C-alpha positions in Angstrom: 161.5 -10.3 9.8 158.0 -11.3 9.1 156.7 -13.0 5.9 154.6 -10.0 4.8 157.6 -7.7 5.3 159.7 -9.9 3.1 157.0 -10.0 0.4 156.7 -6.2 0.6 160.4 -5.8 0.0 160.5 -8.3 -2.8 157.5 -6.7 -4.5 159.2 -3.3 -4.5 161.5 -4.6 -7.2 160.9 -6.0 -10.7 164.4 -7.4 -11.5 166.5 -10.0 -9.8 170.1 -11.1 -10.6 170.3 -14.8 -11.1 173.6 -16.2 -10.1 175.0 -19.0 -12.4 178.2 -20.6 -13.4 179.8 -20.4 -16.9 180.9 -23.4 -18.8 184.5 -22.7 -17.7 183.4 -22.7 -14.0 183.5 -18.9 -13.6 180.7 -17.0 -12.0 178.2 -15.1 -14.2 174.8 -13.5 -13.7 171.6 -13.0 -15.7 169.0 -10.4 -14.9 165.4 -11.7 -14.8 162.1 -9.9 -14.5 160.1 -11.6 -11.7 156.8 -11.4 -9.8 156.1 -12.7 -6.2 153.0 -14.8 -5.5 151.0 -14.7 -2.3 152.6 -18.0 -1.5 156.1 -16.4 -1.5 157.0 -18.0 -4.9 159.2 -16.1 -7.3 157.9 -16.4 -10.9 159.7 -15.5 -14.2 159.5 -16.5 -17.8 162.2 -17.7 -20.1 162.7 -19.7 -23.3 163.2 -23.4 -22.7 166.3 -23.6 -24.9 168.3 -20.9 -23.0 171.3 -22.2 -21.0 169.6 -20.8 -17.9 166.5 -22.9 -18.4 168.5 -26.0 -19.4 170.6 -25.7 -16.3 167.5 -25.4 -14.1 166.2 -28.7 -15.6 169.5 -30.4 -14.7 169.9 -28.8 -11.3 166.8 -26.9 -10.0 168.7 -25.1 -7.2 168.8 -21.4 -7.9 170.2 -18.2 -6.3 168.8 -14.8 -6.7 169.7 -11.3 -5.5 167.1 -8.7 -5.2 167.6 -5.0 -4.5 171.3 -4.9 -5.4 171.1 -1.3 -6.4 170.4 -0.2 -2.8 171.9 -0.7 0.6 169.2 -3.2 1.3 169.3 -6.6 -0.4 167.7 -10.0 -0.2 169.8 -13.0 -1.3 167.5 -16.0 -1.9 168.3 -19.6 -2.5 165.5 -21.9 -3.6 164.3 -24.7 -5.8 162.9 -24.1 -9.3 160.2 -26.1 -11.1 158.1 -25.8 -14.2 154.4 -26.1 -13.1 151.7 -27.3 -15.5 147.9 -27.2 -15.5 146.2 -25.2 -12.9 149.4 -24.4 -11.0 150.9 -22.9 -14.2 147.7 -20.8 -14.7 148.0 -19.6 -11.1 151.6 -18.5 -11.4 151.1 -17.0 -14.9 148.2 -14.9 -13.5 150.6 -13.6 -10.8 153.3 -12.9 -13.5 150.9 -11.2 -15.9 149.7 -8.8 -13.1 153.3 -7.6 -12.9 154.1 -7.9 -16.6 151.0 -7.6 -18.8 153.2 -7.9 -21.9 154.1 -11.4 -20.7 150.9 -12.6 -22.3 152.3 -11.5 -25.7 155.4 -13.6 -25.0 153.2 -16.8 -24.8 153.3 -16.8 -28.6 157.1 -17.2 -28.6 158.3 -20.7 -29.4 159.4 -22.5 -26.3 158.4 -19.9 -23.7 158.0 -21.3 -20.2 157.4 -20.0 -16.7 159.6 -20.9 -13.8 158.5 -21.0 -10.2 161.1 -20.6 -7.4 160.2 -21.7 -3.9 162.7 -20.1 -1.6 164.4 -22.3 1.0 166.8 -19.7 2.5 166.8 -15.9 2.7 169.6 -13.5 3.7 168.2 -10.1 4.2 170.7 -7.3 4.7 169.9 -3.6 5.5 173.1 -1.5 5.7 171.1 1.7 6.1 170.7 0.8 9.8 173.3 1.4 12.5 174.4 -1.2 13.3 173.6 -3.0 10.0 170.9 -5.6 10.1 171.6 -9.0 8.6 169.1 -11.8 9.0 169.5 -15.3 7.7 166.2 -17.2 7.7 164.8 -20.4 6.3 161.4 -19.9 4.9 159.9 -22.0 7.7 161.3 -19.4 10.2 159.4 -16.5 8.6 156.3 -15.8 10.6 153.0 -15.3 8.9 151.2 -12.0 9.4 
């Protein structure tokens, strides 16, 4: 799979399932609206006081599933951060292109934008025979 093919797939969707762990250790999931930058960063907004955001400050590793409603999915593991300055403006511009109403949420108390830089991708296409499953580090994705 090439980098532009992965970006095309990710941009087909607007929602991702964020995998997380409940306080009792059990699995749980949250749905986030996201955008993908040209640098293959996944961007979403959240409120800083949410458990999801507090957990990312404590441990920035994150897992996302995109395309779960189809026979084609991408499971992504990455590292989250909270950019500031010009980097924040850049990722916000990407997010606002996908979600123009995101500008309105800037007035909310504690709103922040999260950037996820993928480190590993598992792309699965079960519409093919035989099914295609590729596991790639981002460095293995070719450009172009």
